[in-house]
N, C-alpha and C positions, 0 to 999 in steps of 0.2 A: 499433643499434650499442650496444654494452654501454658505459657510461659509469661504472658503479660507484656509491658512495657519496658524497654531498656534503653538508656541513653544516659550515661553518666561522662565524667571527664575523660575517662579513660577507656571505654569502651561503648559499643563496639567500634574498634579502631583497625583500618587495614592499611597496609603499606604498598603502595604502588610505585612505579619506577621513577615516578616524580616527586613523590611526598607523601604524608600519613594522610588518611581521610577518616574522618568520624562521621558514622551514619546513625540510626537507630533500628532497635528491632522490636516488631510489634508480633506478639504471640510466636511463631515459628519463622517468621521470615525477617530478614534483615533487609533495610532501605538505606539506599544512598542516592541522593538527589543532587542535580546540578553541577556534574563532574565536569571540569573543564578538560576537555581532549585536545583543544588545538586553539589557535590563535591565528589571524590573518590581517593585513592591511587591507582596505577595499579594492577588490578586483584582484588581490594578491592570492598566490597558492599558501596554503594552510601550512602551519608547522606546529610541532608539539610546543606546549607552553613551557616556561619556566619552572625549573625545580623550586621547592620552598621548604624552608625549616619549619619545624614543630608541626602541629596537627591542623587541617584545615576543616571545616565544616561541611559535609555534604548532607543538610538536612532540609534544603529548600531546592525547587525547581530552580533552574537558570533561566534567563532570559530567552525569549524566542526572537525568529528572524520577523523583519517588518513584512507583512502581508503586502501583496500588491494592491489591494483596496482596503479601505477601513473596515473594521469588524462592524456587522449587521446582525444584532441578534434575531433570531427566528429558525423556525424549523427544529426545535430542540426536542419535539416529540419523537421526530424521525432519526436524529443524530445529537443526541446530547453532548453540548461543547461547554468549554470552558475558556474564559478570555484571560491574557496573560502581559504582564510588560514585556517590551520588545526592545531589541537593540541589536547592533550590527556584531557584538561581542555574543554571540548565540551559538558558538561550538561547544556544547554539553551534550551530557546524557546522564540517564538514569537507571539505577541498577535495583532489581527485586532478587532476592537470593536465599535458598534455604540454608546456605551454609557460607562460612568465611574460612574453612579449613582448605588449606593449598591443594592437599591430594584427594578433595572431594570429587574432581573430575565430571562434573554433573553438564550435561548438555546444555548448550547456550543459544538463546532465541533473541535475535536481534531485530527489532521492528523499526521499519521503515514508513513514517506517516504519510498520509495522503492529502491532497489538496492540489492535485497535480506538481508542479515544480515551482508553484508562484505562491502558494497559500500553506495553512496548516502549520503544526508542530507536535512535538513528540508528547505533549500532554493535552493537546487541543481537545479531544473527545475524552469525557469521562470514562468511555469503556478502555481507554488505552492503559488503564492503571494495571501493571503488570503483578500485583500481589497475587491474586488468584490463582492466575495461572502459574506463576511459580511454586506454590503451595500444591497445588493438584497435581502438577507435572513432573515435580521434583527437578525444576530445571531452574536455570539462570535467565531472565528476562532483562532485556536492555532496550531503552528507547532512546533515538538519537534526534537532535536538534541539528541543522546545518544550514548554510545559506542558500536564499531562495531568489527567485525572480531576477531584478536586475542585479542584485547583490550576488548570486550565482552563476548567472550565464549571459552578462553581457559581454559581447564579444570586442575587445581592444586590442587584440593580438597585431592589427595591422598599424598601430600608431606607436607603441612602445613594447621592448623586448621583456620588460618587467610584467607584462600582461600577458605572456604568450599564451597561456590557458586560461583565461579570464572566462570564456565562454562554458568552461567545465569546472569552475571552483566549487559548485554544489556538490557535484560527485566526488571532487577531489577530497571535500570536506569528508565524506563518508567514507572513502577509502581511508583517510587518517585516523577515522574512528575506529574502524576494522583492525587497524594497526594497533591501535591503543588496547582494544579488546584483546588481540591476540598476546601482546606483551604483558597485561595486566589480570586478565579475568580469571587467573588461576588464584589470585588472591582473594577473589569473590566466590570461590568455589568452583569454577567453571573449568571446563576442557577447552582450552583454546585450538583443539584438534578436532573440535564437534561444534562447529559454528553454523547456524542456519539464519539465513537471512529471510525475513518474511514482511511483505508490505502490502497495503491496500490500495488500488487507483494509482496516483501518482507515485505511492510506495512501490507498487509492482513494478512500474517502470524503472525505479531506481534500483530493484532487484535485477532487472535484465541487465542493466547498464553495469552494475557490479559484477555480474557473471562474465561480462566481456573486457573489462578494463585489466589490462597486463599488470598493472600495479597491484590488484587485488587479486592476483592468482594467490592461493595457498591461504587465502584469509576466509573464506567460504567453502562450506563442505556440503550444504544442502540449500536449496531454496523454495520458497512458497511464494505465490501470485496471486492475490485476491482481485479480481474485476480489474486487472492493470497491464494487459498486454499491449503491444503497439497500436498506432493509431491505422496503421496498413502493413502490407508485406512489400509494397512497392517502392514506399518512400523511406527515406531518412526519419528517424524520429521528430526532429525540430530543424527547422530554418536556421541558416546562418544569421545573428543578430547585429552582424557588422553594420550594416545599414542604419540600425536603430542609431548606434554610437555616432554616426554620421549626421544624421538628422538632428539629434540631440545637441551637438556642436554648433550647427547649423543655426538651430534655433537661438540658441543664447550667444551666437556671433564670435565663436571661439575655436581654434584650431588644436589647442592642446587639452589631452585627455585629463591634465592634472586638474583642470576645471571642475570634471565630473567626480575626481577623485576626492576633491576637498569641498564640494557642494554639500550645505547641510541636507540631512536626508529628506525633510518634508519637501524641500526644493526640488531634489532630486527624483522624489517619487511623483511629485505633479508633473514634472519635464517628462520623463519618460511614459506616463500616461497620457500626456497629451500628443506627442509623437507616435506613439505605438500603443494605442488602447487595445485593450483585450488580447495583447500579446501571448502568443502560446510558447512558455519560456521552458526549456531543456536544454541537454548537452548536446554538443556538435562532434561530430566525427572529425578526428585528426588524429596526428602521430601519437599523443598520448592517450586519447580514447579508443583509437583503433576504430573498428566499424559496430553497427548495432547487430544484435544476435540474429536479425532478418537479414542482413547482407552477409552473412557468413560466421557461423558460430565458430569460436575458439576451441582449441583442443580440450582446453581448461573447464569451458561452460558446457562441452558435450560430456563431460565426466561427472558434472554436479547433478545429483538426482532433483528433480523439479515435481512439485504438486502446484497445480494451477487450474482456475475455474473462475466462474463469474455466478451472478445472480438472475434468475429468470427474468425479472423488471429491469434491473439497473435505472437508468435516467428515464426510461419510459413510463415506470409507475409514477412519477411525478408530474407527467404532463397529461395524464389521462384519467377521467373521472367520468362515471356514470352514477348520478344520484339515486338511490334506493336499489342498486342492483341486486342487494341481498335478496329483496321481494320478487325480482324478474323470474320468469320461467326460462328454462334452457333455450326454448324456441326464441323467444322475446332477446336474449343475449345474443344468440346467432344472428338473428336479424339486424343489430348493431353492428357486428361485424360485416354483414353483408351491404348494409348502408354505406359503410365506410369505403369498401374496395369493389362493390359491384357483385352480381349475382355469382358470374362464374369465377372470378378470382376470389371471392370471399369463401364459397363453397368448397375451393380446392385448398385455400390456406386452412380452413376449418379441418378438412380431411386430415391434411398433413400435422396439424398441431394437435388433434385427438390421436394420431396415430403414435406421436411421440409422448403425449401428456393425457392419457386416455380418462383421468378421472379429475381434469382441470377446469376451471369456469371458462368457457368460450371466449369471455373478454380479455383473458390473459393472452390471447394470439394477437391482439393489438399492442399490447406493451411490450410484448417479447423483444427482449434483447438481441439484436442481430450483429452489431458492432463489435463489442467485446469477445461475446462468445464466437463470432467468426474468426477474430484474430487469434484466438485462444486455440482453437482447432487448426489453423494455420501453424501456429508454433508447434503444436504436438504433432502436426504430420510431417514438419521440417525435422524434429527431433528423431521421429521414428526412421524417415529416409536416411539419418545419418548416424543410425545405431548408437544413439546416445544413452546416456544413463537412465534409468527408469524414470518415466514421466505419467502422473497421474493426474485426471482431469475431473471436475465435478461442476454440477450447476445445483445451485440453492434454490429449489423451486417452490418454497412454501408460499401459502397464501395467508396474509397477515389479518386479523380482523380490525383492519383500521378504514376509516373512509369508505364503509360500506365493502371492503374486501380490497387489498392492495398486495400484488405480487412482489415478492423480495426485491427490495430497491438497492441501490449503491450503498454500501454501507451496513446493509442489515444484519449481515452475518458475523460482524466484529464484536459485539457483546458475548456472544458464544463463544467465540474464540478464546477470548480472554476470561472467560468464566464471570463476566460481569454484568448478567441479564438482570440483576438488580439496578444496575445504573441507566438502563433504557427501559420506560414504562412499556413500551409496545412489545418487548421480548418475553415477557411473562405470559405466554398463552399457554394452553393446555400441553402442549407440546414441548416447551420451553426448556425443561431440566433435560429431556432426551435430546433435544438440538444441541443444548450446551455441551451434554457428554460426548456427543459425537464428534461435533467440529472440534473440541479442545482435545478428545481421545485422538482422534485423526492426525492433528497438528502435532501433538507432542509425542505420540509414536514414530512419526515421519522425522521431527528432529532427532530424535534418539537413534534410529537405525537406517532412515532413508526409505522405510516402508510404513504406511500408515495403519496397518493390519494390527488388530490387537484383540484382547478378551472383550466380549460383549458389543462388538462393533460389526457392522455388516463387513463382508469380505470383499475386497477391492483390489481388482487386478491391473496392472499398468496398461498404459495405451500403447498398442503397438501397431505396426502395419498390417493391415488386414483383421484385426482384431482392436479396434478403436473403443475402448471401454470408456464410459463416463459413469461416475458416481452420481446419481442423484438424491439430493438431501431433501426430503420431503416429508409429509404426514407418514408416509411410508417409505424408507430408504430402499432404494434398487439400484442394479447396475444396468445399462443398456449399451448395447453394441452399434456404433455408427447410427444412431437413433435420429438424429435432428439436422444432419448437412444440409438435406433437402429442403428442409422447413427454414432454417436459418436463411439459405440463399434467396428463396422464395420470397420470404418476409422482406428481406432487403431490397430485393427487386420491386415490390409493390409499393413499398415506402418511398422509394429513390422515385417512383412515378408519380406517386400521389403529391409530394411536394407541398405537403398542407400541415398545419399545426398538429400535434397529437392530442386533440381533444376532442370527445364527442360530448354534446350536450345534450 
């Protein structure tokens, strides 16, 4: 039932542990934007903000963290973006909810944005808007901003005890956000004992981090990772950044890290980009963080049901192009693959690819993601060996009618998950409505019960040792058992041997 718009001086108002907040209602969904959940000095651990008197407005998105590099418009066909004011005071979150009754007890879905640990924001993509998902799933949707890059992960611990955990500030922010959710989400109609964290790319890595961090125990009950498993099973996620601190101080001729603490933002960003360009930022194992999930899952993380998957093309789809492929014959496409890898290796790759994806375009065998899919399977195997809670894995294998045909790329599923296919032109294909119902249906069911199955959805079994089930979300959804491990391994081997740009002309 349409209720129109509501925003008066007295409603909708919600009382949190810190003070009262005023949002607005649009039809059946309440919106609260830019809620400050924490504060922190530069490189310091976050704490809850001060309490306030009266009613504070939550009507506008909060400022976001400075990205590692200046915003560059482009690529909006594939990943529609918005740009927003930036600040170090970026510890804020947004809420969409169908109810503000304390006894509503609706499932809570907390979104952790992508962009690695260096860039992005809770509102960066137009498709991150939580209204449609909240309405469709009858769930509370939360999106979170936090410190990134040098602000969230620079290691100053060897200089000053005040910064003993500066290398993990970005994850500490998220733990504080989850504590805020635990203490306050009931006032927004949510169930603090049924919280699902879900994230894509870097957001997925944040999910695995929060599953492991001891201080997040009890704050996370289910987890979803989209295209965001770790870079390898043998290494830690990220390298220690203490050397960057040393280099920065050496560059400016200083020995006291207070020089970095008080440095203007622009100067700090220029300095770090000078001494450590293209740094892969992220959390570091220490006494606070513990170990990454690949170095030994905690008992808590083992108990958390997990839904994890990838897209068939991921980044390969951006680097590969064959003009006019829609007019090529099957044989011509196969010859393009063979020209890349050689007769014997190309034929073997095609055989393995067709066995896994019998109805797919041969050219997809080139762009096939083997990195994230490989680590996803490794994580699923690890959890199966440990008899962890149910694990469900998927591959989004759809081919979009973009640029003569493009296999599902990094981020392609997000508009469907949030039921925002109208926010991304490419998502409006003949299968768009079905894909949206399947993605959002699986995700909401999982958030509600820890099991993605439900009415009008393909049946999905968990991934177990000896029965390694993957849901293939495509023009025809299907499940397959251990169907692509050999393909993934062989594809990676060929590309490692090739060491060539992923481009056919």
